[in-house]
C-alpha positions in Angstrom: 41.9 -57.7 -49.1 41.1 -58.8 -45.5 39.6 -55.4 -44.7 37.4 -55.5 -47.8 36.0 -58.9 -46.8 35.4 -57.6 -43.3 33.5 -54.6 -44.7 31.4 -56.8 -47.0 30.6 -59.1 -44.1 29.5 -56.2 -41.9 27.3 -54.8 -44.8 25.8 -58.3 -45.3 24.9 -58.6 -41.7 23.4 -55.1 -41.6 21.3 -55.9 -44.6 20.0 -59.1 -43.1 19.2 -57.3 -39.9 17.3 -54.6 -41.7 15.4 -57.1 -43.9 14.3 -59.3 -41.0 10.9 -58.6 -39.6 11.1 -57.2 -36.1 9.2 -59.0 -33.4 6.0 -57.6 -32.0 4.0 -58.4 -28.9 0.3 -58.2 -28.5 -1.5 -58.0 -25.2 -5.3 -58.3 -24.9 -7.5 -57.8 -21.8 -11.1 -58.7 -22.5 -13.5 -57.9 -19.6 -16.8 -57.4 -21.4 -19.8 -59.7 -21.0 -20.2 -62.2 -23.8 -23.9 -61.2 -24.2 -23.0 -57.5 -24.9 -23.5 -57.0 -28.7 -21.3 -53.8 -28.8 -18.8 -53.6 -26.0 -16.8 -50.4 -25.6 -13.3 -50.6 -26.9 -10.0 -48.8 -26.5 -7.0 -49.7 -28.6 -3.4 -48.5 -28.4 -0.3 -49.5 -30.4 3.3 -48.5 -29.8 6.2 -49.5 -32.0 9.6 -48.9 -30.7 11.4 -50.4 -33.7 12.6 -53.6 -32.1 9.5 -54.1 -29.9 5.9 -53.3 -30.7 3.1 -53.5 -28.3 -0.6 -53.5 -29.1 -3.3 -53.3 -26.4 -7.0 -53.9 -26.8 -9.2 -53.3 -23.8 -13.0 -53.9 -23.9 -15.7 -53.4 -21.3 -19.4 -53.5 -20.8 -21.4 -50.5 -19.5 -24.6 -51.1 -17.5 -27.3 -49.2 -19.3 -30.4 -47.7 -17.7 -33.6 -49.3 -18.9 
């Protein structure tokens, strides 16, 4: 009986762990000028299961007139 309760407890903890949303981190580096109507962008996202990282990098290019 004791082993059965232990197995049920382990299964319950495993289900709660799988059901819980894993945390993610988001890092943004904005270096474009605020007057630029269409800054160039590069995005990347990596999800390792327990940790997710999303990176957004924008920049302004000096155009020839």
